N, C-alpha and C positions, 0 to 999 in steps of 0.2 A: 657254493659252488660247490658240488661232488665229481668227483672224475670218474666216467666209465670206459671201462677194459675190457675189449673184446679180441679174444683168442685169433690168429689170422686163419687159420681153418676155417671159421665164422663167417667171417668178413669177407674170405674169396666165394662163399656159396650163396651168401644171405643178402647180399647184397647190390644184387643187381637191377638195372633199373626197370626188369622184366617182372622182378618179384615187386618189385614198391608200387607196379601201376594195378597190382591184381589186389584185393581187397577182400578174401571169402569168408561170410560170413562164420564165424567160428565165436564160441564162450572166450572171455578170456580173465585173470584175473582181477581182481580192484588195488588199486594203487594203497603201499602201506606209506608213503613216507613223501613229504614233500622234498624237492632238490637240496637244501641246503637246511634239511633237519637233521640230515646223517653227522654223529660224532664217533670218536674213538672210540664210545661204548659199544657204540653200535658192531664192533669190526667181529666177523664170523656171522656175522647172521645175515638171513637169506632178505631180500628187499626187493620191491616191484614199483620201478619208478613209473613217468607217464610225462611226456611235456613235447617240446616241438624243436625241432633241429637249426643248429645255427652252418654255419658257413663250418667245413671239413678242416682241422689243424693236424697235420700231417710231421710224427715226431720222429719216425724214422723209415726206413726200408720196411720194416716188414710190421710198423703201427702207425695207428692215424685215430686219431678222436673227429668226433663230431660235439660239438657243445650242444647238450639240451636242457633246452628251458620251460619250464613253468612257470607261471606265476608269481613263486616261491624266490626260486634263486636258479641256478643255473648248474646242469649235469652235463658233463662228455661222454660223448657216445656214437660208435661209427655204422651212423644209419643216417640217410637224408630225408625225412619227414616225419610226421608225428606218428610217435610210435610209443608201444609200451614195452619195456625192460625188465627183465628178468636176471639178478646176478646175486653174488655175495659180496661184502662189503670187509677192506682192508686198509690195511694201512697205506699211503704213500712213501716210495723213497723219502729219505731224508731233505733232498737237494729240491725235490717238486714239492715238498710243502711252503703253504702260503695262508696269511692271517684269511679271517670272514669262516663262513659259516660252510662247513664241511669242505676246509681247508687242510687239513689232512690227514683227510680218508679219500680212498678211491673202491669203484665197483666191478669186479669182475663178472663183464656180463655172460653168462649161459645161454641166454634166448632171449628173445625181442618178437615184439609182435607189430606189423604195421597197423596203425589202426584207418589214418586217411592219409593219401599221397595229396600234398598240395601243387597246385598248381606249376608249371615249370614257367608259366608265363605271368605271374602276379605283378601289377604293376610298379611297385618296389617292395625290397628285402629290409624287414623292418630290423633286422641285423647290421644293417650296413651301416656305420658309423661314419665311415669317411664322404660317400656321397648321398646324406641326407635327402631325400624328396623333400620338395617344397611345400610350406602350408597348405595350399589348394588342393592337393594331391592326396595330403595325408588326411585336410580332413574328410576329401571324397571317402578314402577308406578308413576311418577312423576306426573299425573294427580290427585293422590290421596295425594301424599307429599304435594303438593300446599293448602291442607285443610288445614294445620299447618299454625296457626294464626301470628307464625313470619315470615314465606314465603310469605303470602298474605299480611302483613304488607311492608315489603321489596319491594314489586311488585307498594303497594302504592307511597311509598315512590318515588322509580324510577319517579314515572310518576309525581309525581308535580316537581321531581329536575329538571325533559325536560319542563316541564311549566315555568318554574323560568330563564333557561337559554334561550330559545327562546327569554321570555319576556326582557332579560337584551340587546341580542343582537340584536331585532325589532325594538329595542327605538336607537339603539347606529346605526342604517341606516346598518343592514346586511342583505340580502338576501338568503332565504332559497332556494339551488337547489341541486336539486337531479342529481346525474354525475353516470355514465352506471354502470352497476354492471358487465357487458360483456364486459372484454377487453383483450387487446394482450398480450402476457408471453413478460415479459422483463426482466432483469439481478438485481436488483433493493437489492436485498439480502437475503428476507426470501422464502423459499423453496412455492409455485404457487398450489393452487387446479386449475385443467385445464378441460376444458366442451369440450366433442365430439360435434364434430356439423356433421349432412348431408351434407350440402354445402362441396366437395371436390374441390381438384384442380389436373387438368393430368397432370403430371409432363411431361416436355419436354427430360430428358433424358430416364426416365426411360419407357417412353411410360404408364404408372400407376397411377392411380387416389393416388393421397396420402391424407390424412384424415386430417383437418382441427380442430383447438381448439384453442377456447377462451379460458383465464385466470381469475380466480375471482381474486378480486382487491386486493392486500397488504393495500393499502391504496388509498384513491382518488388522487395521491399525482400529478401525470401527468395532469389528467383532470380540477383541481382545478388552475392547474399553466395555464394553456389555456383559462379558464376561465378568470384568472389578463389579457393575452396576447388578447384578445380579446378588452379589451378596455369597452363591455358592463356590466359587473359587473364588480363593484369597491373594494365589501364586502361581501362574499360570505363564508357561512355557510351549515353544514348538522349534522342530526346524520347518518353516517357514517357507515355501515355493511362494514364490511372488513375478510378476508379470511387469513390464514394463515398455510401452512400444518407443523406445528411442535409439540411434544407432549403436553399434557394438563399438566397444574401444577394448583394451586390453584391460581395463577392470571394468569394464560392464557388459552384460549379456541383455538379452530381452526376456531370457527366464534364469532366475537364481534362487540363492538360498539364504536364508539369515534365522538364528538366532535370536529367537523374538521371544521378550517375556513381559510380561506386565504384573507391577504387584499394589495392592489395596493400600490404603493408609499409610502413603506416604507422607513426609512433611513436605512442609509450602514454604520451606524457606529459612535463613538465620540473618540475626541482626552482626550489624556493619561492624562490631566493633568486635565479633566473634575474630578470633587471628588466622583458623583456617578459611582460606583465598576462595571456598567452595562456599559461596554467600545463597544460594537458591537454594530451593528444594531437594528433594530427589534421594538424599545422603544413603538410603536405603538402597537403594539402586548401583549407585556409585561402592557400597558393601561388596554387596555380590557381586559384582562386573568383574571387579579389583581379586576376588577370590579365585572367581572361576580362570581369570586372564591369569595368574601366577599359579595358578594348578595347570593348568596347559601346556605352559612355557616349560616347568619346571619337569613336566612329566615327558615332553617333547623334544626340549632343547637344553636339558640339565643347566636353566638359567635360573639367579636366583634374584627376584625384583623387588624392589623397596616393596617396606609396609604399606605405605603410600604414594598414588601416583601425582606428581608436582598438577596443578593446577594455575592454568593463565588465561583470564579474560581475554574475548574477541578483540575487546579494545587493543589489549595487551598487544595481543597476536599481531595483532594487524598493524603498528606500530613499528615495531621492533622486527617483527620477519616480515611482511606485507603479505602475508599468507592468514590464513585461517583453519590451517592444518599445516604449521611450520614444523621442518625437519628441522630440530636441534641439535645434529649429528653434529654440526658444521655453525663457524659465527655467523660471521661477513652479518654482523645485525645494521639494522637500519638507523644512523641517527638521524633523529626529525627535532626542527623546531616550529612550533606551532606561533601563527599572526591568525588570529583573530578567524574567520571559515574555513583558513587557508593553511599549512604545512609545506615548509620544505625540508625534504630529504634526504639524506645520503647514502649512497655504500660506498666503502673504499677498502681497495687493495692495497696493502702495504708491503714492500720491498723486505723491508726487515722482519717482518715475523708472518708472514702468507704463502709459507714452499709451498705450498697446494695449489696455490690460485696466482699466486703471481706470475707464472713459468707462462699462463695461458691469460692472462689479463687484457692481456694487448692486442690479441686475438678474437677478444669472443666479441661475438654481434651486441649490440645496444637496443636496446628495448624502445618501442616508438613514447615519445613522449621524454624520454633522459636527454641529458646530457653528458658524455663522455670529455673527463679532463684530467691530461695525464701533468702531472704537477712539474715543473721545472723551479730554477734558482729562479727566473723573472716571473712566476706568478705564484710564487711559494703563498705570499701572503694576501693576494690578491685574485684567488681563484675566484670564490667565491660571490663575491661580488660583480667580479669581471661577468660571470658565465650566463648565457643565455636566460636560463630559467631564472637569475634575480633581475637579470636587469627587466624581465617583463614583470614585473613582480612588485605589487603595490603595495601594500598592506596599510588597512588601517592604523594611524596615531603612530606613522612615524616610518622610518627607512629600516630596511632590515640590518641588523646588527652584523658585524662583522667576526663576532669573540665565539658567537654558533650557530654551528658546528664548528666552527675553524680552528677554533683553540681546543676544542673538545678529541677531533680527528688527530691533530698534531703531524698531520702530511709531510713526509719530505719527501726532496725532488726521487722524481722516479716511481712517486705510488700513482697511483691507477683509481679513481675516482667516477662513481654516477650520482647523478644528481637530477632532481625533478621536484615538481608539485605533487603533494595528494591532498585530499582533503582531513581536517583537521579531526571530523566526524569521521571514521575508517566505512567504506560501504561496499557488499561482494564478497566474493572469497579471496580479491590476490590485489596487490597493486603491482606497478608497472617497477619497483623497486623489488616486488618479494622475486615477482618472475625472474631479475637481473639476476638475482640472487642463486635462482636457481639455476639459472642458462649458466651460470661462473660453473655450480658444482657440479653439472654434467657436463661440460666440457672440457674440466678438470680430470672427470671423472674418465673420459674415454681419450684422451692422451695419456693418462698415466700415471698425474701428478698427483691425484687425489682418489682414493679409494673408502668409499665408505665402511664405518663399522656395521657387522651384523649382529651387533650385540642391541638390544629393544630397549628404546628411547619412548614410553608411556605418556601422553599428557593428556589432559583434561583440558579443553577448550569451553569453556562458560559465556553464560551474560550474553547471548548470539542480539540481534536485534530481534524483536517479536516480528516485525513487517519492514519487508523493504518494495521498491517498487517494483512493479511487475518487468523483469527480464525478459530475451526473446522468449526462450524456452517456456515460462508461465504466461506471456501474452495473450494467447489463446485464451486463456480459463480468467485471468484478473483482467482483461479489457484495459490495459492502461491506468490501473487499483492498485490502491495497496494488493501484495500479497503477502500471503503468510512464510516464513525465512523457514521456519521447518513444514507447520503443517497449521492447520485453521485448529488444529485442537491444546497445542500448544499455551500452559499458564503464563498470565505476567508476572513479572518479578514482585513478588509482596509491597517491593518501599514504590513501584511503578502503578499502582492499580489505577489511584485516581488522577494519572498523564493518560492515561489510557480512556478516562470515561470525561475527562478535560476535552478531550479532541488532539494531544498533547502524543501524534503518535511514532513520531519520529524518534522520541522521548524514551520508549516501551522495550525494557529488556524484556527479553524471555527468559522460561524457567527452562532452557536445552541447552544441553549436553553434548556433545560429540568426545571421542575417547581417537585419537592421533597418534598412531605408532611411525617414527620414523619417516614422518612428512606424508601417511596416508591417514587417509581416513578409515577406520575400520567399523567405526556403530556409531551409532547417534540415537539420540533418548528425549526425552521432557518428562515433566511432568504437566499431567493433564488438567483441561478446565473440569472444575467437578460441579462447578455449577451453573444450574441452566438460563438466567438470567445473564449472565457472565457472555455464556456463549453465544445466546441468539445474539446479545450487543455486538459480538465482533461479527457474528454475521452479516448483518442486518446495518450498523454505521459503521463498521472499518472496513470491512471488504466487498458491504454494499452488495452481497448477493440477491437476486431477484428471487422472486417467491418460489418459480420453478427450481433454481439452481439450490433454494434453502427447505421446500420439500425432498432434497434426497437424503436429508440428513434431519425429517423428524421422529422417527425412530431413537432415535441417538438420545434428542431435546429430549424426550417423553422418557424416556431411561434413568438421563439425569435428573429430572422432576421427580424422580423415586424413590429419593434417597440412596443418591451416588456417593460413595466413599470417596473422600481425596486419593487419585490413585495416578503413578508414573511407572514408565517404563523405556523402554533401549531395542534397539535389535544393532548386531552383530553383523554385519557382512559374512557368513562361513567361508564363504571361496575366498574371497579376498584377504582370509585369516590363515585361511590352507595352504593359499599360495605363498603366502612369505613363510608360513613353515617348513615350507617346501624349498623356496629359496629359486619359485617358479617364476618368469617373466612376464605370465599371463595367466589368469584365474583361468583361462581354456584350457590351462595343462594340468587343473585338476579336477575338471569337470567331464565325466565320460563320452558324455556328448552333446558338446557345446558347439552354440552358435557361429559362423564367422563373425567376420568383421561388419559383415555389412547387415547382421542380425537373419541370414540366411540358415539353411541345413543343409549342407554340401552331399552329405550320406542317403538322405531320404526324400532329398528334392523339396524342400517345402521352404516361404508355404504356395501352392501353388493353385490354380485356376482349378475353381469348381462350375461343372455345368452350368447350361440355365435349367435342366431338369430338376435337376437338385435345389438349384435356388428358389423354385418356383416353390416349391417346398416350406418354404422359411419367408413365404411372401415378399422376396427381395428380388431386384429388375436389373437386371447387368445394364449400364451403360449402351 
C-alpha cells in the first residue's frame, strides 16, 4: 500500500461531485508504477498511479485519504472513483510507517484525472468487508467481486504456479501440446457436454438427415495416448480444459483445468520383494510429479517436503482409515478384525489421550450402520460381544473372539467407540467408519478443539481394484456390468494379468495411482494398456461393450496395433491445487469466472434456450 497525500486546496477545488460526473476526452500519461511497487529508493521521484478508490479515511479536519486500489496493491488518494494520480514520492512520518509493500512511503499528489466515474448505485461495494454480499449476488457481478484483493491475489498465485509448472516440465524435456476440444462422444464414464454441428449425415435406413455432434473432452485421455503411439512425442503435457456434465460442488466445476501429462516407455511394475511399497509401474511418472510438487510448494509456501512421498495401497488405506484418500494429519485409525468374508471395525476416542476429539465425542452424530458405545465400569470387558453389531454377526468357523480388537484398544470408562461391519475386501471410496472419522474431525474443528495443520501431508494411493460394479453415477454407461475404477485404458498389475484372463475380475488390481494431500485427491493417473489384444479383451469380455460402443475406440485400438510403446501418465487438478495453496474454501475462489454450485453461469446467464430456427439449422427438433 502506498499513501497519497492531497493538499487541502486541491481537495476543496477538485473533488466535487459535479467534477467527477464530467469526463471530457483528454490525453493522460501512462501509469509509471503499480501501487505496491514504490519503495524508499523512489523518494523524490515523480510517479503516475491509477486504480479504483475505496471509502474515505479521514485523518484530521484538514486532511483525509481515499485508498486507491489497483490489482497489485493499495494506495491512498482523496478522490472517489477510477482516477489517475500524479505526484512525488516522499517518506512517511515514522509513526505512520507500516510493514508491507510501500509501507514506508507516500505520494504527495500534484494532479489527478478522473478516468471513469463509478455508478453510485452499484449492487455492492467490493471494499465493504463488514457487509459482504452473498455468493449469488457476487456471482452475478463477478467482475466486481474480482476487485476484492483476496480474489485478485488468488489469480496472481494461479499464474505463478502455472509458470513454475511449465518451467519444471520444460526442464525435463516435456513438450506442451494442445489437443482437440471438439472430440467424438465415447463411453468413458462421466456424462459429456455435446456440441451440435450443421454438418449432417443422411441415414440410409430412414433417408433423413441425422444431426451430428461433437463432445467436449472429459479429459485429453485418448489424444494424449495417440501422441505416445505416434512416436513423435515422448513426453507431453498441457494445461487441459476439461468438461463434465456433473452437479457443481465446492471441489467440482463443469469446466475445469488439469495439468495433464503422458510419458512413453514407462516401467510396467516391480517384484513383490522390492522394499519400495510402489510395486506397480509408472515409477517415471512418480519421479516427475514428486519433483514438480516439491518445487511448487518450495517456491509458493517455502515448504520442505520429503525426498519421497509415502505410498499406501488402496487396501491398506481403506482398512486403516476407511477412505481411499485418507487425511493422515490426525490419528483415529480404524481397528479391524477380519472374519472370512467380513470384518468388524472400530474407531475409538479415548479420554486420556484425545484432547482434540474427546470434548465433542458425545455430541457427534453416528453414521448409519454403526453402533456408538460409551465405555463404563460395567461394560468395560464386554462391550464388544454385547454390541448389536457383534450379536448379529455369525462368522464362519467360530464365534467372535473378545481379545481382538478389545485388548488392542485398551478402552477405559468414559471412552467412546464406534463399531460396525465392513467387507474384508474393501470397495468404493469410503466406509461408514471412515466417514465417522471425518465427522469427528469436522465437528472438532467447528468447535475449536482441533485445528488441522496446513503442513502438506502428501501420500500416494496405489493398487486400486481395476474394476468395480457400476455405481449410481456410472450405471447409465455400465448397465449394471463391471465398470473401470479409473478408466478402461488402465493396465492391470503384472501379477494379476492371468486373473484377468481367467475371469477372476474382482481380484485384479490396476496400475493406478492417486496423489492425496491432507485428505484431498489432487491427482490421479495410471500405466495404460499398450497391447491391442488386452485392450480389446477388456472392452468385450469384461466391460461387455457392444459393437457400437466399442467402435468409439477403433482408432485407439488400431494405433495400439501399430507398435505403441508402454506409456503412462497422470492429471493433477490445477484448480484444486491452487485452492489449497491459496487456502481457499472452494475452487470457485481461484477461477476467474466460475460456474455456480448448480453448474450455471450467473453472470452470462447460461445455459440458455436457443430459438427453434437456430435449432433447425442443426437438425434438432425441440420437444
